[in-house]
C-alpha positions in Angstrom: -45.4 -82.7 162.2 -45.1 -81.7 165.7 -47.0 -78.8 167.5 -43.5 -77.0 167.3 -43.6 -77.0 163.6 -47.2 -75.9 163.4 -46.9 -72.9 165.7 -43.5 -71.9 164.5 -44.2 -72.0 160.8 -47.5 -70.0 161.3 -46.1 -67.3 163.5 -42.7 -66.9 161.8 -44.4 -67.0 158.4 -46.6 -64.2 159.2 -43.7 -62.3 160.7 -41.7 -62.8 157.5 -44.5 -61.7 155.3 -45.0 -58.4 157.5 -41.1 -57.8 157.5 -41.1 -58.2 153.7 -44.0 -55.7 153.4 -42.4 -53.2 155.8 -38.9 -53.6 154.1 -40.5 -52.9 150.7 -42.1 -49.8 152.0 -38.8 -48.6 153.6 -37.1 -49.2 150.0 -39.2 -46.6 148.5 -38.1 -44.1 151.2 -34.9 -42.2 151.6 -32.4 -41.3 154.4 -33.2 -41.7 158.0 -36.8 -42.5 157.5 -35.9 -45.5 155.3 -33.6 -46.7 158.2 -36.2 -46.2 160.7 -38.8 -48.2 158.9 -36.2 -50.7 158.1 -35.4 -51.1 161.7 -39.1 -51.8 162.5 -38.9 -54.6 159.8 -36.0 -56.1 161.4 -37.7 -56.0 164.9 -40.9 -57.7 163.4 -38.6 -60.4 162.0 -36.8 -60.8 165.3 -40.0 -60.9 167.4 -41.7 -63.4 165.1 -38.6 -65.7 165.2 -38.4 -65.7 169.1 -42.3 -65.9 169.6 -42.8 -68.6 167.3 -39.9 -70.7 168.6 -41.1 -70.1 172.3 -44.7 -70.8 171.7 -43.8 -73.8 169.5 -41.7 -75.4 172.2 -44.2 -74.6 174.8 -47.0 -76.5 172.8 -44.9 -79.3 172.0 -44.0 -79.8 175.8 -47.5 -79.5 176.9 -48.7 -82.6 174.9 -48.8 -86.0 176.5 -45.4 -87.9 176.3 -43.6 -85.2 174.2 -40.3 -86.9 174.0 -36.9 -85.9 174.9 -36.4 -83.5 171.8 -39.2 -81.4 173.0 -37.0 -80.3 176.0 -33.9 -79.2 173.8 -35.3 -75.8 173.7 -32.1 -73.5 173.3 -33.5 -72.1 170.1 -35.9 -69.4 171.8 -32.8 -68.2 173.9 -30.6 -68.1 170.8 -33.3 -66.1 169.0 -33.8 -63.7 171.7 -30.3 -62.8 171.8 -29.0 -63.3 168.2 -32.2 -63.0 166.1 -31.4 -59.7 164.9 -28.5 -61.0 162.8 -30.7 -63.1 160.3 -33.3 -60.5 160.6 -30.9 -57.8 159.3 -29.8 -60.0 156.5 -33.4 -61.0 155.4 -34.5 -57.3 155.6 -31.5 -56.1 153.8 -31.9 -58.4 150.9 -35.6 -57.4 150.5 -34.7 -53.7 151.0 -31.9 -54.0 148.1 -34.2 -55.9 145.9 -37.0 -53.3 146.5 -34.5 -50.5 145.6 -33.4 -52.2 142.4 -36.9 -53.0 141.4 -38.1 -49.5 142.2 -35.2 -48.0 140.3 -36.1 -50.3 137.2 -39.6 -49.3 137.5 -38.8 -45.6 137.6 -36.3 -45.8 134.8 -38.2 -47.7 132.2 -41.1 -45.2 131.9 -38.7 -42.3 131.8 -36.9 -43.7 128.8 -40.1 -44.6 126.9 -41.6 -41.2 127.6 -38.3 -39.5 126.7 -38.2 -41.1 123.2 -42.0 -40.7 122.7 -41.6 -36.9 123.4 -38.5 -36.6 121.2 -36.5 -35.0 124.1 -32.7 -35.0 123.5 -33.0 -35.9 119.9 -31.4 -33.6 117.2 -33.9 -31.4 115.3 -36.7 -31.8 117.9 -39.5 -29.3 117.7 -40.4 -27.3 120.7 -44.0 -25.9 120.2 -43.3 -23.2 122.9 -40.1 -22.1 121.1 -41.2 -19.6 118.2 -38.1 -20.3 116.4 -38.7 -24.1 116.1 -42.4 -23.9 115.8 -42.2 -22.4 112.4 -39.9 -25.4 111.2 -42.8 -27.8 112.3 -45.3 -26.0 110.1 -42.9 -25.4 107.2 -43.8 -21.7 107.2 -40.4 -19.9 106.9 -41.8 -16.7 105.2 -42.5 -15.1 108.6 -38.8 -14.7 109.2 -38.0 -13.3 105.9 -36.3 -16.5 104.8 -37.0 -17.8 101.1 
């Protein structure tokens, strides 16, 4: 393992975790607020990609006898100018997964609660409705029914 791998994996890994967390926060928001938070997540990914690559190559080049591969450092320049593309794809996937998971978590308790309360079922008894409350107790004499 080269010093590049050690620096890059550490810095970029922390950046990916932060970008994931911020993208999940954005998935719980709506409208422009969600897009602004998602832009921050993309920026975090982008900066960590560039910083990890740059510091990794610098550490690799500073060791004694680094070898020729240590000076093939076009990756930081590519990450600086084009790092927003993988950042956007990564954060968009996390954002969509967060939206789907959030929708699933909101949908499931609603369905369970709806069935438990009897909403939408034929013959449901509403205790606040005086006409159906008598049906629940079986007392129909109050209305003059036999």
